[in-house]
KOLSEVEX-568186 format. One line per 4 residues: number of its first residue (from 0); their letters; for each residue x, y, z of C-alpha. Coordinates in steps of 0.1 Angstrom, whole numbers, plus 5000, padded with zeros to 4 digits. Example, Ala and Ser with C-alpha at 12.3 -4.5 7.8 and 13.67 -1.06 7.14 Angstrom:
KOLSEVEX-568186
0) AS) 5123,4955,5078; 5137,4989,5071 $
//
This chain:
KOLSEVEX-568186
0) MSAE) 5214,5228,5188; 5243,5224,5164; 5221,5217,5133; 5213,5238,5103 $
4) TYRD) 5183,5237,5080; 5184,5245,5043; 5157,5245,5017; 5158,5240,4979 $
8) AWGI) 5135,5256,4954; 5107,5231,4962; 5109,5237,5000; 5124,5203,5006 $
12) PHLR) 5144,5203,5039; 5181,5197,5038; 5196,5192,5072; 5232,5193,5084 $
16) ADTP) 5244,5185,5119; 5275,5173,5138; 5262,5140,5149; 5235,5115,5139 $
20) RELA) 5216,5122,5171; 5216,5159,5165; 5205,5152,5130; 5176,5130,5141 $
24) RAQG) 5165,5158,5164; 5166,5183,5135; 5147,5159,5113; 5119,5156,5140 $
28) RVTA) 5119,5194,5144; 5116,5202,5107; 5090,5175,5102; 5069,5190,5129 $
32) RDRA) 5072,5224,5113; 5062,5211,5079; 5037,5184,5089; 5024,5193,5123 $
36) WQLE) 4988,5182,5116; 4998,5150,5099; 5020,5141,5128; 4992,5148,5153 $
40) VERH) 4969,5126,5133; 4994,5097,5130; 5002,5099,5168; 4965,5096,5176 $
44) RAQG) 4960,5067,5151; 4989,5048,5167; 4973,5053,5201; 4937,5046,5190 $
48) TSAS) 4926,5080,5200; 4918,5096,5167; 4880,5096,5172; 4884,5121,5200 $
52) FLGP) 4888,5148,5174; 4878,5132,5141; 4845,5118,5153; 4826,5085,5149 $
56) EALS) 4841,5078,5114; 4874,5071,5131; 4860,5049,5158; 4864,5016,5139 $
60) WDRL) 4901,5022,5134; 4905,5032,5171; 4889,5000,5181; 4913,4980,5160 $
64) ARRA) 4943,4999,5172; 4933,4993,5208; 4924,4956,5204; 4955,4948,5183 $
68) RLAD) 4976,4965,5210; 4995,4987,5186; 5006,5013,5212; 5016,4986,5237 $
72) TARR) 5035,4967,5210; 5054,4999,5201; 5063,5004,5237; 5075,4969,5240 $
76) CFTA) 5096,4972,5209; 5112,5004,5221; 5120,4989,5255; 5137,4960,5237 $
80) LEQK) 5155,4984,5214; 5169,5003,5244; 5183,4970,5257; 5196,4956,5225 $
84) DPET) 5207,4987,5205; 5210,5017,5229; 5225,5039,5201; 5195,5035,5178 $
88) AAWV) 5171,5039,5208; 5188,5072,5217; 5186,5083,5180; 5149,5076,5179 $
92) RAYA) 5144,5094,5212; 5162,5124,5198; 5138,5124,5168; 5108,5124,5192 $
96) DGVN) 5124,5152,5212; 5128,5172,5179; 5091,5166,5171; 5081,5180,5205 $
100) EGLT) 5103,5210,5200; 5089,5217,5166; 5053,5213,5177; 5057,5238,5205 $
104) ETTH) 5070,5265,5182; 5043,5290,5174; 5063,5313,5151; 5093,5309,5128 $
108) PTST) 5108,5334,5104; 5104,5312,5074; 5074,5291,5083; 5039,5294,5071 $
112) PPAP) 5010,5299,5096; 5002,5269,5118; 4980,5242,5101; 4944,5254,5100 $
116) EFAR) 4931,5220,5110; 4941,5226,5146; 4918,5257,5147; 4890,5237,5131 $
120) TGLA) 4891,5209,5156; 4902,5230,5186; 4930,5205,5190; 4965,5214,5204 $
124) PGHW) 4995,5193,5194; 5002,5166,5220; 5034,5150,5233; 5055,5125,5215 $
128) DPWT) 5070,5097,5236; 5102,5079,5225; 5082,5049,5213; 5057,5071,5193 $
132) PLGV) 5077,5067,5160; 5075,5030,5164; 5038,5033,5169; 5034,5054,5138 $
136) WLAT) 5054,5028,5118; 5033,4999,5131; 5000,5017,5126; 5010,5026,5090 $
140) HILF) 5018,4990,5081; 4995,4968,5103; 4971,4963,5073; 4998,4963,5047 $
144) AGFP) 5001,4925,5046; 4964,4922,5040; 4955,4897,5067; 4918,4905,5062 $
148) AKLW) 4920,4887,5028; 4919,4855,5049; 4884,4865,5060; 4874,4870,5024 $
152) REHV) 4887,4836,5014; 4868,4819,5042; 4837,4839,5033; 4837,4832,4996 $
156) ATHL) 4847,4795,5000; 4818,4791,5025; 4792,4807,5003; 4804,4799,4967 $
160) GPEA) 4826,4769,4972; 4864,4763,4975; 4870,4769,4938; 4859,4805,4943 $
164) VALF) 4891,4813,4962; 4912,4810,4930; 4886,4828,4909; 4888,4858,4932 $
168) ATDG) 4925,4857,4937; 4943,4890,4935; 4966,4877,4908; 4939,4885,4883 $
172) PGTA) 4942,4914,4893; 4942,4925,4929; 4961,4947,4952; 4979,4978,4940 $
176) GSNG) 5015,4978,4951; 5046,4994,4937; 5069,4995,4907; 5106,4993,4908 $
180) WLVS) 5133,4984,4884; 5171,4981,4885; 5192,4986,4854; 5228,4975,4857 $
184) GERT) 5257,4996,4843; 5260,4974,4812; 5226,4987,4801; 5230,5024,4809 $
188) TTGH) 5246,5053,4790; 5270,5061,4819; 5281,5026,4828; 5266,5029,4863 $
192) ALIA) 5234,5015,4875; 5200,5032,4877; 5172,5024,4902; 5137,5038,4895 $
196) GDPH) 5102,5033,4905; 5071,5045,4923; 5055,5032,4955; 5017,5028,4950 $
200) RFIE) 4998,5036,4982; 4967,5054,4992; 4973,5090,4982; 4971,5112,5013 $
204) DPGV) 4972,5149,5018; 4998,5156,5033; 5017,5129,5015; 5029,5096,5030 $
208) YQQI) 5065,5103,5019; 5087,5132,5028; 5116,5142,5006; 5146,5149,5028 $
212) HLSC) 5184,5153,5028; 5203,5142,5060; 5239,5151,5063; 5265,5147,5091 $
216) PEFD) 5302,5136,5092; 5291,5099,5092; 5267,5100,5063; 5250,5121,5037 $
220) VVGL) 5217,5107,5024; 5188,5118,5003; 5156,5099,5003; 5119,5095,5010 $
224) AVPG) 5111,5094,5048; 5079,5084,5064; 5067,5115,5084; 5069,5106,5121 $
228) VPGV) 5098,5081,5117; 5135,5090,5117; 5160,5083,5089; 5152,5070,5054 $
232) AHFG) 5139,5035,5054; 5125,5026,5020; 5141,5047,4993; 5176,5063,4997 $
236) HTGT) 5208,5073,4980; 5240,5079,5001; 5261,5090,4971; 5278,5057,4967 $
240) VAWA) 5249,5032,4972; 5212,5035,4966; 5182,5013,4975; 5145,5010,4969 $
244) ITNA) 5117,4986,4978; 5083,4972,4968; 5058,4952,4988; 5069,4916,4987 $
248) MADY) 5032,4904,4991; 5045,4880,5018; 5021,4865,5042; 5034,4870,5078 $
252) QDLY) 5002,4876,5099; 4979,4849,5111; 4943,4849,5122; 4931,4823,5147 $
256) RERL) 4895,4814,5155; 4893,4814,5193; 4870,4796,5217; 4866,4819,5247 $
260) RRTG) 4846,4816,5279; 4841,4839,5308; 4849,4828,5343; 4848,4845,5377 $
264) AGVE) 4884,4855,5372; 4881,4869,5337; 4883,4852,5302; 4898,4819,5292 $
268) ALGP) 4908,4806,5258; 4909,4769,5247; 4944,4760,5236; 4958,4734,5212 $
272) DGTW) 4966,4712,5242; 4928,4708,5249; 4929,4728,5281; 4916,4763,5289 $
276) HRAA) 4942,4790,5295; 4938,4824,5312; 4937,4853,5287; 4948,4888,5295 $
280) RHTE) 4919,4911,5298; 4912,4947,5306; 4889,4975,5293; 4897,5009,5277 $
284) TIHV) 4876,5039,5270; 4876,5057,5236; 4864,5093,5235; 4844,5102,5204 $
288) AGED) 4839,5138,5194; 4803,5147,5196; 4792,5114,5210; 4793,5094,5242 $
292) TVEV) 4825,5075,5251; 4828,5039,5241; 4842,5011,5263; 4863,4985,5245 $
296) EIIE) 4872,4951,5260; 4908,4941,5253; 4916,4904,5253; 4948,4887,5244 $
300) TDRG) 4953,4849,5242; 4985,4829,5238; 4982,4834,5200; 4977,4872,5201 $
304) PVIA) 4952,4900,5207; 4916,4894,5199; 4907,4919,5171; 4871,4908,5164 $
308) GGPE) 4844,4892,5183; 4848,4879,5218; 4832,4854,5243; 4797,4866,5231 $
312) GLDD) 4807,4866,5194; 4804,4893,5168; 4782,4924,5171; 4753,4905,5154 $
316) GTPA) 4756,4876,5178; 4774,4853,5154; 4797,4831,5176; 4832,4841,5166 $
320) ALSL) 4864,4855,5180; 4895,4862,5160; 4930,4868,5173; 4958,4883,5153 $
324) RYPP) 4994,4870,5155; 5019,4894,5140; 5057,4893,5143; 5064,4925,5163 $
328) RVTA) 5040,4914,5189; 5058,4881,5192; 5094,4893,5190; 5092,4929,5203 $
332) DLGF) 5112,4940,5173; 5101,4963,5145; 5134,4962,5127; 5144,4998,5136 $
336) GALL) 5179,4984,5142; 5184,4985,5104; 5178,5023,5101; 5211,5037,5112 $
340) PLLR) 5232,5011,5093; 5212,5020,5061; 5222,5056,5065; 5258,5047,5070 $
344) ARRV) 5259,5023,5040; 5286,5028,5015; 5283,4997,4994; 5257,4971,4985 $
348) ADVD) 5272,4948,5011; 5264,4973,5038; 5228,4976,5027; 5226,4938,5026 $
352) RALD) 5238,4935,5062; 5215,4962,5074; 5185,4945,5059; 5192,4913,5078 $
356) AWAE) 5178,4932,5108; 5146,4943,5088; 5113,4931,5102; 5082,4948,5090 $
360) PVNV) 5068,4952,5064; 5083,4925,5042; 5098,4940,5011; 5116,4931,4979 $
364) VQAA) 5147,4953,4979; 5170,4964,4950; 5203,4982,4956; 5233,4992,4936 $
368) DTEG) 5266,5010,4943; 5292,5030,4924; 5316,5000,4922; 5291,4979,4903 $
372) GLLH) 5276,4960,4932; 5240,4949,4928; 5214,4935,4952; 5180,4920,4947 $
376) RVAG) 5165,4903,4978; 5136,4900,5001; 5139,4916,5035; 5117,4910,5065 $
380) RVPV) 5104,4884,5090; 5081,4857,5078; 5072,4829,5102; 5075,4792,5094 $
384) RPAA) 5041,4775,5099; 5017,4752,5081; 5003,4764,5047; 4968,4764,5061 $
388) NGLR) 4977,4794,5082; 4982,4815,5051; 4949,4808,5036; 4922,4813,5062 $
392) PVPA) 4917,4817,5099; 4927,4785,5117; 4913,4770,5149; 4934,4780,5179 $
396) WEPG) 4922,4749,5198; 4937,4725,5173; 4974,4716,5173; 4995,4720,5142 $
400) HEWT) 4991,4758,5136; 5020,4770,5157; 5049,4792,5145; 5081,4771,5145 $
404) GWHT) 5108,4796,5132; 5115,4822,5105; 5121,4819,5068; 5154,4828,5053 $
408) PPRA) 5147,4857,5030; 5151,4847,4993; 5175,4863,4969; 5174,4868,4931 $
412) GLTE) 5195,4880,4903; 5191,4901,4871; 5180,4890,4837; 5199,4906,4808 $
416) GVAV) 5211,4934,4831; 5176,4942,4845; 5155,4933,4875; 5118,4943,4877 $
420) MANQ) 5097,4942,4908; 5060,4951,4907; 5044,4928,4934; 5042,4899,4910 $
424) RGPS) 5054,4864,4917; 5091,4865,4920; 5117,4860,4947; 5091,4863,4974 $
428) TPLG) 5068,4836,4959; 5076,4810,4986; 5066,4835,5013; 5032,4846,5000 $
432) VEFA) 4998,4834,4989; 4984,4859,4965; 5004,4884,4943; 4996,4911,4919 $
436) APHR) 4989,4903,4883; 5021,4902,4861; 5009,4930,4838; 5029,4959,4853 $
440) ADRI) 5061,4938,4856; 5058,4924,4821; 5052,4958,4806; 5082,4974,4824 $
444) AALL) 5104,4945,4813; 5092,4948,4777; 5098,4986,4777; 5133,4981,4791 $
448) AGKE) 5141,4954,4765; 5132,4979,4738; 5163,5000,4743; 5199,4990,4746 $
452) RWSA) 5211,5019,4768; 5191,5038,4794; 5197,5072,4811; 5181,5088,4841 $
456) SDMP) 5161,5111,4819; 5145,5082,4801; 5128,5068,4832; 5097,5090,4834 $
460) AIHM) 5084,5076,4802; 5082,5042,4820; 5067,5058,4850; 5039,5072,4829 $
464) DTHL) 5031,5042,4806; 4993,5037,4803; 4990,5005,4783; 4963,4983,4799 $
468) ASAT) 4971,4946,4792; 4943,4934,4815; 4917,4947,4791; 4922,4916,4769 $
472) PLLD) 4895,4893,4784; 4867,4919,4782; 4878,4929,4747; 4879,4892,4737 $
476) HLAT) 4843,4889,4748; 4833,4920,4728; 4850,4906,4697; 4826,4876,4698 $
480) LTTE) 4795,4898,4698; 4781,4901,4663; 4749,4916,4649; 4736,4881,4642 $
484) TTET) 4752,4854,4664; 4778,4852,4691; 4803,4827,4701; 4814,4822,4737 $
488) TPTT) 4850,4830,4742; 4877,4803,4748; 4869,4793,4784; 4894,4787,4810 $
492) KTTL) 4890,4762,4839; 4906,4776,4870; 4919,4753,4897; 4934,4759,4931 $
496) TTET) 4968,4747,4940; 4982,4746,4976; 4995,4782,4971; 4962,4793,4956 $
500) TPTT) 4980,4798,4923; 4954,4799,4896; 4962,4773,4869; 4943,4774,4836 $
504) ETTP) 4931,4750,4809; 4916,4764,4777; 4886,4748,4761; 4873,4754,4725 $
508) TTPT) 4847,4780,4716; 4811,4770,4711; 4786,4789,4691; 4754,4802,4706 $
512) TATS) 4727,4824,4693; 4720,4859,4707; 4699,4889,4701; 4714,4913,4675 $
516) LTPK) 4734,4943,4687; 4718,4977,4682; 4737,4999,4658; 4749,5021,4686 $
520) AAAL) 4762,4991,4705; 4779,4977,4674; 4796,5010,4668; 4808,5011,4704 $
524) RDRL) 4821,4975,4701; 4840,4983,4669; 4854,5015,4685; 4867,4996,4715 $
528) LAWD) 4882,4968,4695; 4902,4995,4675; 4913,5012,4707; 4950,5014,4715 $
532) RRMD) 4944,5001,4751; 4960,5032,4766; 4942,5047,4796; 4951,5083,4789 $
536) ADSA) 4932,5111,4806; 4923,5127,4773; 4911,5094,4758; 4873,5091,4751 $
540) DAAA) 4879,5054,4742; 4895,5048,4776; 4864,5063,4792; 4841,5041,4771 $
544) YAAV) 4861,5010,4780; 4860,5018,4817; 4823,5024,4816; 4816,4991,4799 $
548) RSAV) 4839,4974,4824; 4821,4989,4853; 4787,4979,4839; 4800,4943,4835 $
552) VRRL) 4812,4943,4871; 4780,4957,4885; 4759,4931,4866; 4781,4902,4877 $
556) AAHL) 4781,4913,4913; 4743,4917,4912; 4737,4882,4897; 4717,4858,4918 $
560) ALSP) 4745,4832,4916; 4769,4854,4935; 4744,4868,4959; 4754,4845,4988 $
564) AAVA) 4787,4863,4989; 4772,4898,4988; 4764,4900,5025; 4797,4902,5044 $
568) PAYP) 4800,4888,5080; 4797,4913,5108; 4834,4919,5113; 4846,4954,5123 $
572) EVLQ) 4840,4982,5098; 4877,4988,5093; 4879,4953,5078; 4849,4955,5055 $
576) PWLA) 4867,4968,5024; 4883,4934,5021; 4849,4917,5022; 4829,4938,4997 $
580) LVPR) 4818,4919,4967; 4818,4946,4940; 4855,4954,4944; 4863,4917,4945 $
584) VAYA) 4845,4912,4912; 4863,4942,4898; 4898,4931,4907; 4891,4895,4897 $
588) LEHL) 4874,4903,4864; 4900,4886,4843; 4895,4853,4860; 4858,4856,4861 $
592) LRAD) 4855,4863,4824; 4879,4834,4815; 4868,4808,4839; 4849,4777,4829 $
596) DLYG) 4812,4778,4839; 4810,4808,4863; 4782,4794,4884; 4759,4792,4853 $
600) IDRA) 4762,4829,4846; 4758,4838,4809; 4788,4861,4806; 4782,4867,4769 $
604) ATVR) 4748,4880,4777; 4762,4900,4806; 4788,4917,4784; 4762,4923,4757 $
608) AALE) 4738,4940,4782; 4766,4961,4796; 4777,4972,4761; 4741,4981,4752 $
612) EIAG) 4737,5000,4785; 4768,5022,4778; 4760,5026,4741; 4727,5041,4752 $
616) RPPA) 4743,5064,4778; 4780,5069,4769; 4804,5089,4790; 4802,5126,4784 $
620) GPWG) 4839,5132,4782; 4873,5115,4783; 4887,5092,4810; 4902,5121,4830 $
624) DTHR) 4867,5136,4835; 4857,5109,4859; 4891,5093,4867; 4902,5119,4892 $
628) LAPW) 4925,5120,4922; 4908,5113,4955; 4934,5118,4982; 4926,5109,5018 $
632) RALP) 4924,5137,5043; 4918,5133,5080; 4897,5164,5079; 4881,5169,5045 $
636) TAAT) 4870,5204,5034; 4839,5213,5015; 4860,5220,4983; 4876,5185,4984 $
640) AHGD) 4842,5169,4990; 4830,5183,4957; 4858,5166,4938; 4880,5196,4929 $
644) EPGL) 4909,5173,4921; 4928,5168,4888; 4920,5142,4862; 4944,5113,4858 $
648) SGDH) 4958,5090,4832; 4964,5053,4841; 4945,5025,4857; 4949,4996,4881 $
652) DCVL) 4971,4974,4859; 4989,5001,4840; 5025,5009,4850; 5009,5043,4858 $
656) CTSP) 4989,5026,4885; 4961,5050,4895; 4935,5027,4908; 4897,5032,4904 $
660) VPGL) 4873,5006,4918; 4853,4995,4887; 4816,4992,4895; 4819,5017,4923 $
664) TDRA) 4839,5047,4913; 4863,5059,4886; 4881,5081,4912; 4915,5070,4923 $
668) ARGP) 4923,5069,4960; 4955,5049,4952; 4984,5057,4930; 5021,5067,4929 $
672) AARY) 5028,5082,4964; 5062,5093,4950; 5084,5087,4920; 5122,5085,4920 $
676) VWDL) 5152,5079,4898; 5185,5071,4916; 5215,5076,4894; 5247,5059,4906 $
680) ADRE) 5269,5078,4882; 5260,5111,4897; 5236,5116,4926; 5229,5152,4914 $
684) NSRW) 5214,5137,4883; 5188,5118,4904; 5152,5130,4904; 5121,5127,4925 $
688) VVPH) 5086,5140,4930; 5056,5136,4953; 5019,5141,4945; 5015,5174,4964 $
692) GASG) 5045,5191,4979; 5070,5193,5008; 5046,5212,5031; 5015,5198,5047 $
696) VPGS) 5001,5233,5055; 4973,5244,5031; 4982,5278,5016; 5019,5272,5019 $
700) PHHR) 5037,5278,4985; 5051,5243,4988; 5018,5226,4997; 5010,5216,4961 $
704) DQQP) 5038,5230,4940; 5050,5195,4929; 5016,5184,4917; 5019,5198,4881 $
708) LWLD) 5052,5178,4878; 5036,5147,4892; 5006,5149,4868; 5028,5155,4838 $
712) GELA) 5054,5128,4846; 5082,5152,4853; 5106,5150,4882; 5122,5176,4904 $
716) PVVT) 5161,5176,4906; 5178,5162,4937; 5201,5189,4950; 5228,5179,4976 $
720) DFDR) 5252,5208,4973; 5245,5230,5003; 5260,5260,4985; 5230,5258,4961 $
724) LTKE) 5205,5258,4989; 5189,5286,5010; 5197,5285,5047; 5169,5291,5072 $
728) SDD) 5177,5317,5098; 5180,5306,5134; 5153,5313,5159 $
//
């Protein structure tokens, strides 16, 4: 194989080959060396076979993967890719061949011992098919658009009324996403653009992003790859053009309520034409480590695969069946045709053309080149259909819910030389229903406005900003608490528009009497009102605020008025996180504290009681004592189960978005899965970091060597000069 592997001081792989296909093979091979266990887990997740070695906890995911037809969709997409774009198909096949080659290697002069997880599970690495990278991509992103939120909207509207949909909307706040900002050359010290940011995802160990350098005569690219997928999809720098993405928060997956019936020939579904249509049906067997095998019925209607329920209803007997319609299943296209053109891009126009082929997930993209070109657009495939499809599951047997085409991805410009993307309402607004609260975007814009010229070395200060604007409503409530009387805060009536955009109308304060605060509670209130609103790991005030916030969340969620929404419907376990009341209260706390007449709940009394509770039992230490990293591992160890992870600064609505779930846990399972700064003046002046390290093998010197940088807000240098790298010896 005419490819060479080099490493920098952080163990990051730098690959050089004669052709893109040889380079893809080398990328697959080195990824298998560095991330063998991770690749094995992802392959099984894409196939719906992970319970075979992870046990019953993985069964719910495997059921969803099978019923949603992830593996079959990946095969269809690869077959279509072979016909439409044989060059890209051969390139993907070469990557899979490289993975297989790397997985079969038992020794290597510079490698660490094989991942210990294989020995613990008795598992041997399996075979990668050419379509497996597409399956990994699909499995990684199938829940990314959050279609289960439609189940929540239906649930809360049914039990609390239609107005509850806006009250619990993620705008105030909701999903964690990503930060990204583009600073044009007119606002930098070099006269060339800077792109910086950090994708917020579940923090996994090994990490969800792989730093890599891919070089051949056709291109030379550094970027963040997804292990198991060739190329550099989301974040890359070719030397003359760079790009980065955030989740557009678009709505492009639909749920249909199906009416199914069994016949002698199988299963039929009632269609919008009023007649019954034959549904595809077969059964599959899931092997579960330590338990009996489980048989799963696979049904697919004209809308899509049935992911919950069936002819007999849900597991508890509730009559329901839900099918999922998602673009790759409809079009047999995952957008992999964009990957090679992105690597070959030289200017913004090249990136723009490549992204016209992008499919999933739907992203907001920013790009800049060395000639001053700038790009800010949405990329991805969003179906045209009625607005009702975006809100809740719609009846498959009624006409008017069909897909009728595809939206043209919107574009946007810069404001005063800057563009900020943080999952807020922006260019993708016409394509979505709910978006992240504007706090992160507003804070980044304010910080960028505070300085006339920016350099690459200035960017980490923005990455690590811990100001929590969303603390305002709770602090406003605290400000009304006195030792004699209280006044209710200015209330806000929340209404629901057709896009579920919360609109507000403020009403005057009204006085009300209340029990006096105890001295301890009064002191805590005064302390929090004087707090600088920074969620720093060493801040005792931040810990106290978080404790009061959690107590308020728990008390609201436990209130009798909200109890009808406390019991979630019997949908599959993998969908239950979207239906849990406490997290929904936590992430909607701003709306709930400001709304007019929250189902008769006395919020002033609730806040007072929470304050008294925490004053009587305050946190023992600063925020970082309980706000600790909680990375997901497919095979947890005893040490990680005891929480031996570092304390963190930040919070859900800080730019440093390390997300706890108030009311449940202060631990952060989500956060910056990477940080980057792309410098268009000099790529060697670019920087990056990941939460752990380049290696996925515990005990490797590069398994966790970047974590101190990640915790402190520092970045590792991007090195692209092969003369400054260490070449690995050949086998």
